[in-house]
VOGU-3710 file (C-alpha; in Angstrom, 3 decimals, decimal comma):
1> mtrrddeptp> 41,225/66,008/160,657  44,643/67,204/160,120  46,620/67,695/157,190  49,546/65,403/156,326  53,032/66,895/155,663  53,187/65,287/152,448  49,562/67,244/151,518  49,327/70,223/149,304  48,242/73,308/151,187  45,028/74,720/150,032
11> shqreqptwl> 45,729/77,800/148,374  43,315/80,265/150,662  45,732/79,007/153,499  48,642/80,217/151,987  50,495/83,614/152,345  49,854/85,462/148,795  52,870/86,942/146,721  52,473/90,827/146,033  52,074/90,143/142,177  49,385/87,676/142,762
21> reqcpgwcvr> 46,240/89,971/143,043  43,318/87,439/142,229  42,375/84,158/143,805  43,360/81,173/143,432  41,044/78,696/141,685  39,795/76,167/144,260  41,632/73,186/142,053  45,375/75,161/142,595  47,463/73,765/144,425  50,907/75,339/143,135
31> vhreddhped> 52,932/77,207/145,651  53,136/80,953/144,552  56,397/82,633/145,714  57,424/86,424/145,560  60,318/85,394/143,765  58,328/83,491/141,095  59,416/84,098/137,326  57,077/85,895/135,204  56,434/82,992/133,034  56,015/80,546/136,095
41> ryhqsegsvl> 52,735/82,629/137,538  50,154/80,107/136,910  47,674/78,112/138,733  48,145/74,552/138,601  46,139/71,392/139,615  47,414/68,632/141,238  48,303/65,966/138,642  46,427/62,492/138,045  48,808/59,881/136,911  47,896/57,178/134,113
51> pgvvathpti> 50,329/54,262/133,362  50,055/53,884/129,461  51,413/52,845/126,241  52,291/55,619/124,069  54,139/56,285/120,692  57,313/58,386/121,271  58,754/59,561/117,896  57,233/59,939/114,377  57,764/56,231/113,237  56,516/53,842/110,421
61> pltasmegld> 54,727/51,680/111,166  53,150/54,047/113,980  53,665/51,579/116,711  57,335/51,217/116,437  58,292/53,254/119,018  55,470/52,673/121,440  56,901/52,372/125,064  55,315/51,961/128,694  54,939/55,452/130,409  53,656/56,806/133,241
71> liiwagryvg> 51,550/59,922/132,261  50,405/62,783/134,198  47,216/65,075/133,419  46,908/68,380/135,070  45,007/71,489/134,566  46,748/75,153/134,422  45,626/78,769/133,992  47,914/81,727/133,594  47,503/84,493/136,355  45,762/87,194/134,904
81> esdawlviep> 44,114/85,059/132,062  40,967/83,369/131,842  42,053/80,514/129,322  42,714/77,322/131,246  44,593/74,398/129,858  44,646/70,592/130,217  48,269/68,904/129,629  49,139/65,147/129,112  52,800/64,250/129,364  55,112/61,830/130,624
91> terreprllv> 56,212/62,007/134,469  59,767/61,630/133,625  60,175/63,886/130,515  58,428/66,463/129,117  58,034/65,014/125,522  55,671/63,707/124,123  53,171/66,362/125,700  49,961/67,288/124,735  48,392/70,568/125,973  44,648/71,709/125,082
101> tvetahglvk> 42,241/74,077/126,393  39,552/73,078/128,482  36,919/72,834/125,751  38,845/71,196/123,296  39,520/68,265/126,578  35,844/68,274/126,600  35,630/67,638/122,870  38,344/65,153/123,090  36,506/63,008/126,181  33,486/62,957/123,740
111> qlaeqlarhd> 35,546/61,665/120,748  37,272/59,490/122,507  34,184/57,573/123,886  32,878/57,434/120,483  35,618/55,973/119,250  35,989/53,424/121,986  32,159/52,154/121,416  33,041/51,867/117,860  36,014/49,646/118,795  34,279/47,880/121,476
121> ga> 31,123/47,005/119,381  33,134/45,860/116,512
//
């Protein structure tokens, strides 16, 4: 089986820059380059896209600023650090953005499931 041109190259098959002294996590699809700015030296997963409706500004009523947006969800971790995070943000802009730790994301999934169960049971 061959890789399509539009598929990410697995991290273990890329040439590693000299500043990258650790293995990429198995989920990292980011291409690391020698000239990456230090703030851009992080591992990143492939994003998942979710069509959604979100409120984009603080308004009263809360629903007054709702609009349809494609959301992208991806994981990241800075090189040399152990803390990973998840990001939920619109595909076309960076606001509104929710960035949470992996631990918080696990709690969020649990709490969302509980809220949905209450809602669906009503």
